[in-house]
C-alpha positions as CSV (number, residue, x, y, z in Angstrom):
1,X,0.1,-0.1,-0.4
2,X,3.0,2.6,1.0
3,X,4.8,1.7,-2.4
4,X,1.8,2.4,-4.4
5,X,0.8,5.6,-2.1
6,X,4.1,6.8,-3.2
7,X,4.2,6.0,-7.1
8,X,0.9,7.9,-7.6
9,X,2.4,11.2,-5.1
10,X,5.6,10.9,-7.5
11,X,2.9,11.2,-10.8
12,X,1.3,14.3,-9.4
13,X,-1.7,12.6,-7.9
14,X,-1.3,12.9,-4.6
15,X,-4.8,14.3,-4.1
16,X,-6.2,10.8,-5.3
17,X,-3.8,8.8,-3.6
18,X,-5.0,10.1,0.1
19,X,-8.4,10.2,-0.7
20,X,-7.9,6.6,-2.4
21,X,-6.2,5.1,0.7
22,X,-8.5,6.8,3.0
23,X,-11.7,5.1,1.4
24,X,-9.9,1.6,1.6
25,X,-9.1,2.2,5.1
26,X,-12.2,2.9,6.4
27,X,-14.2,0.8,4.1
28,X,-16.5,-1.5,6.3
29,X,-19.5,-2.4,4.2
30,X,-18.4,-2.1,0.9
31,X,-19.9,-2.6,-2.4
32,X,-17.8,-3.1,-5.9
33,X,-19.4,-0.9,-9.0
34,X,-18.0,-2.3,-12.0
35,X,-18.6,-1.4,-16.2
36,X,-18.9,-3.8,-19.0
37,X,-17.9,-1.7,-22.3
38,X,-20.5,-0.5,-24.9
39,X,-20.9,2.4,-26.9
40,X,-18.7,4.9,-24.4
41,X,-21.1,7.8,-25.2
42,X,-21.8,7.9,-21.3
43,X,-17.9,7.7,-20.7
44,X,-16.9,11.0,-20.1
45,X,-20.1,11.4,-17.8
46,X,-19.4,8.5,-15.7
47,X,-15.8,9.5,-15.4
48,X,-16.6,12.8,-14.1
49,X,-19.4,10.9,-11.9
50,X,-16.9,8.9,-10.5
51,X,-14.7,11.9,-10.1
52,X,-16.8,14.0,-8.4
53,X,-18.2,11.1,-5.7
54,X,-14.4,10.2,-5.4
55,X,-15.2,6.6,-6.3
56,X,-13.6,3.8,-8.0
57,X,-14.8,1.1,-10.0
58,X,-13.7,-1.8,-11.9
59,X,-13.6,-2.1,-15.7
60,X,-14.1,-5.0,-18.2
61,X,-12.9,-4.2,-21.4
62,X,-13.8,-5.1,-24.9
63,X,-13.6,-3.9,-28.2
64,X,-17.0,-3.1,-28.8
65,X,-18.3,-0.6,-31.2
66,X,-19.0,3.2,-30.4
67,X,-21.4,6.1,-31.9
68,X,-18.8,7.6,-33.4
69,X,-18.2,5.0,-35.3
70,X,-14.5,3.5,-33.9
71,X,-14.4,1.2,-31.3
72,X,-13.8,1.4,-27.3
73,X,-10.0,0.8,-27.3
74,X,-9.2,2.4,-30.4
75,X,-6.9,5.3,-30.5
76,X,-9.3,8.0,-29.7
77,X,-10.3,6.5,-26.7
78,X,-6.8,5.3,-25.6
79,X,-6.3,8.7,-23.7
80,X,-9.9,7.8,-21.8
81,X,-8.4,4.8,-20.3
82,X,-5.3,6.3,-19.7
83,X,-6.9,9.2,-17.4
84,X,-8.8,6.2,-15.5
85,X,-5.8,4.1,-15.1
86,X,-4.2,7.3,-13.5
87,X,-7.3,8.0,-11.1
88,X,-6.8,4.8,-9.3
89,X,-9.9,2.5,-11.0
90,X,-9.0,-0.8,-12.0
91,X,-9.3,-3.2,-15.2
92,X,-10.2,-6.3,-16.6
93,X,-10.5,-8.4,-19.5
94,X,-13.9,-8.6,-21.3
95,X,-12.7,-10.4,-24.5
96,X,-11.5,-8.3,-27.3
97,X,-14.1,-9.3,-29.7
98,X,-16.9,-9.2,-26.7
99,X,-16.8,-12.9,-27.4
100,X,-20.2,-14.8,-26.3
101,X,-20.1,-18.2,-25.3
102,X,-22.8,-20.6,-26.3
103,X,-22.1,-23.9,-25.3
104,X,-19.4,-26.6,-24.4
105,X,-18.5,-29.1,-27.3
106,X,-17.9,-32.9,-27.1
107,X,-14.2,-32.5,-27.9
108,X,-13.6,-30.2,-25.2
109,X,-13.9,-26.7,-26.8
110,X,-16.6,-24.1,-26.9
111,X,-18.8,-22.6,-29.5
112,X,-18.5,-19.1,-29.2
113,X,-19.9,-15.6,-31.0
114,X,-18.2,-12.5,-31.3
115,X,-20.6,-9.5,-31.3
116,X,-17.3,-7.3,-32.3
117,X,-14.4,-7.5,-34.7
118,X,-14.7,-8.9,-38.2
119,X,-16.2,-12.1,-37.3
120,X,-19.5,-10.5,-35.7
121,X,-22.0,-12.9,-35.6
122,X,-20.3,-15.9,-36.5
123,X,-20.9,-18.8,-34.9
124,X,-17.0,-20.5,-34.2
125,X,-15.1,-23.3,-32.1
126,X,-12.4,-22.4,-30.2
127,X,-10.1,-24.4,-28.1
128,X,-9.6,-23.3,-24.7
129,X,-6.2,-21.9,-26.3
130,X,-7.8,-19.7,-28.2
131,X,-10.2,-18.3,-25.4
132,X,-7.2,-17.6,-23.2
133,X,-5.2,-15.4,-26.5
134,X,-8.7,-13.7,-26.3
135,X,-8.9,-12.6,-23.3
136,X,-4.7,-12.0,-23.4
137,X,-5.7,-9.6,-26.6
138,X,-7.8,-7.3,-24.0
139,X,-5.1,-7.3,-21.7
140,X,-2.1,-6.4,-24.3
141,X,-4.2,-3.5,-25.9
142,X,-4.8,-1.8,-21.9
143,X,-0.8,-2.1,-21.3
144,X,-0.3,-0.4,-25.1
145,X,-2.9,2.3,-24.2
146,X,-1.6,2.9,-20.7
147,X,1.5,1.6,-19.8
148,X,-0.3,-0.6,-17.0
149,X,-1.5,-4.3,-16.6
150,X,-5.2,-5.5,-16.1
151,X,-6.2,-7.4,-12.8
152,X,-6.3,-11.0,-13.5
153,X,-9.6,-11.3,-13.5
154,X,-12.2,-11.1,-16.5
155,X,-15.9,-11.2,-17.2
156,X,-17.3,-13.1,-19.6
157,X,-19.6,-11.7,-22.5
158,X,-22.7,-11.5,-21.3
159,X,-21.8,-13.7,-18.0
160,X,-22.0,-16.6,-19.7
161,X,-20.1,-19.1,-19.1
162,X,-19.4,-22.8,-18.1
163,X,-17.9,-24.6,-15.6
164,X,-15.2,-25.5,-18.1
165,X,-14.6,-22.2,-19.7
166,X,-13.9,-21.1,-16.2
167,X,-11.4,-23.2,-15.8
168,X,-9.7,-23.2,-19.1
169,X,-9.5,-19.2,-18.3
170,X,-8.0,-20.2,-14.5
171,X,-5.5,-22.1,-16.7
172,X,-4.1,-18.9,-18.2
173,X,-4.6,-16.8,-15.2
174,X,-7.7,-15.6,-15.4
175,X,-10.1,-15.8,-12.4
176,X,-14.2,-14.9,-13.6
177,X,-16.1,-11.8,-11.8
178,X,-19.7,-11.8,-12.2
179,X,-22.4,-10.0,-10.3
180,X,-24.6,-10.2,-7.2
181,X,-28.0,-10.4,-8.5
182,X,-28.9,-7.5,-6.7
183,X,-26.2,-6.0,-8.6
184,X,-27.7,-6.0,-12.0
185,X,-28.2,-2.3,-12.1
186,X,-30.7,-2.5,-15.1
187,X,-29.1,-0.6,-18.3
188,X,-29.8,-3.5,-20.7
189,X,-33.3,-3.4,-19.8
190,X,-35.9,-1.4,-21.8
191,X,-36.2,1.9,-21.1
192,X,-40.1,1.6,-21.2
193,X,-40.4,-1.2,-19.3
194,X,-37.6,-0.3,-16.4
195,X,-37.5,3.2,-15.8
196,X,-34.1,5.0,-14.5
197,X,-36.3,5.4,-11.2
198,X,-37.4,2.2,-10.9
199,X,-33.7,1.0,-11.4
200,X,-32.9,3.7,-9.0
201,X,-35.5,2.5,-6.4
202,X,-34.9,-1.3,-6.8
203,X,-31.2,-1.0,-6.5
204,X,-31.3,1.1,-3.4
205,X,-33.5,-1.0,-1.8
206,X,-31.8,-4.1,-2.5
207,X,-28.2,-4.1,-2.6
208,X,-26.2,-5.3,0.0
209,X,-22.6,-5.0,1.3
210,X,-20.7,-7.4,-0.6
211,X,-22.5,-7.0,-3.7
212,X,-20.8,-6.5,-6.8
213,X,-22.3,-4.1,-9.2
214,X,-22.7,-3.9,-13.1
215,X,-23.3,-1.8,-15.6
216,X,-22.1,-0.6,-19.1
217,X,-20.6,2.5,-20.8
218,X,-23.5,2.7,-22.8
219,X,-25.7,0.2,-24.2
220,X,-27.7,0.6,-27.7
221,X,-31.0,-0.9,-27.3
222,X,-32.0,1.4,-24.5
223,X,-33.9,5.1,-25.1
224,X,-33.5,6.8,-22.1
225,X,-29.6,6.2,-20.8
226,X,-29.1,5.1,-17.3
227,X,-26.0,6.8,-17.1
228,X,-25.2,9.5,-15.2
229,X,-29.2,10.0,-14.8
230,X,-29.0,6.6,-12.0
231,X,-25.4,6.5,-11.7
232,X,-25.1,9.8,-9.6
233,X,-28.0,9.0,-6.9
234,X,-27.6,5.8,-6.6
235,X,-23.8,6.3,-5.4
236,X,-25.4,9.2,-2.7
237,X,-28.0,6.9,-2.0
238,X,-26.0,3.5,-1.3
239,X,-23.5,6.2,1.0
240,X,-26.2,7.6,2.8
241,X,-26.8,3.6,3.6
242,X,-23.4,3.5,5.2
243,X,-21.6,1.7,1.9
244,X,-18.8,2.6,0.8
245,X,-17.2,1.8,-2.9
246,X,-14.2,-0.7,-3.5
247,X,-12.2,-2.1,-6.4
248,X,-11.8,-5.7,-7.2
249,X,-8.3,-6.1,-6.3
250,X,-9.4,-5.7,-2.8
251,X,-12.6,-8.4,-2.8
252,X,-12.4,-11.5,-0.5
253,X,-12.6,-13.7,-3.3
254,X,-10.0,-12.2,-5.5
255,X,-7.6,-10.2,-3.2
256,X,-5.1,-12.9,-2.7
257,X,-4.8,-14.2,-6.3
258,X,-4.1,-10.8,-7.8
259,X,-1.4,-10.4,-4.9
260,X,0.1,-13.3,-5.9
261,X,-0.5,-13.7,-9.9
262,X,-0.1,-11.0,-12.8
263,X,-1.5,-11.2,-16.3
264,X,1.5,-11.8,-18.9
265,X,3.9,-9.6,-19.7
266,X,3.9,-9.5,-23.0
267,X,0.2,-11.5,-24.2
268,X,-0.2,-12.5,-27.8
269,X,-1.6,-9.9,-30.0
270,X,-2.5,-11.7,-32.9
271,X,-6.1,-12.6,-33.8
272,X,-6.2,-16.6,-33.1
273,X,-7.0,-19.2,-35.7
274,X,-10.9,-19.7,-35.6
275,X,-12.6,-22.7,-37.1
276,X,-16.2,-22.4,-38.4
277,X,-18.9,-24.5,-37.2
278,X,-21.9,-22.2,-38.2
279,X,-21.9,-18.7,-39.8
280,X,-25.5,-18.6,-38.7
281,X,-26.6,-16.0,-35.9
282,X,-29.9,-17.7,-34.2
């Protein structure tokens, strides 16, 4: 802790260092706010709220299409990610092309479908090694953008996994991070059926200490954006209830593994050779 604090002070982030370590020292009823990438339109607003509220979050990175026609890990967004790292947020992999697990296969491989990248929408069959390569692509890109490393954590696209997929990722150094039932903040749901006011009320009523919370940096299908409309009232409301915010490197289920293990220094950057089993999108 002291070493990290000295580093933050050395690069001119003394106020962040002071606030961050004070928060960690006094956080007795933590909740773990996390964000997956999305279309990124709300990302600057999310960053503003987190900075204003002195909250650190965990971000899971995939290279998804953005509202401006690029992708969430392209050169346009690289300075934003670097600034977020400097502010004390932490990061994990969300697979590079936001690849959904569909099923295990009889020969020990996985049926997968990317929702981004050159093979978006195609049904593919991957070996465990290919899935590890995909996780590492996000790690490599993050290091290119920021000069820092992600945590040895990942969140599967859509949270969809199997025991075999989780084992495969663990063998190449990654632990899976899901979320609590009450921590599903609902920004993927229909605005008509689940307006922001309802999502806020439900979250404040149900969230408990230790819960992992999940939201996104923009959901294409939601007409009434969840962030920042719900985000700041949610943070303020949880603080009023006595909760505090912590990042996944301090979570009791992961902190020891994170302390003793790092993701590879130089993760593979090439796209794995993918075997197609079916190009339908059903």
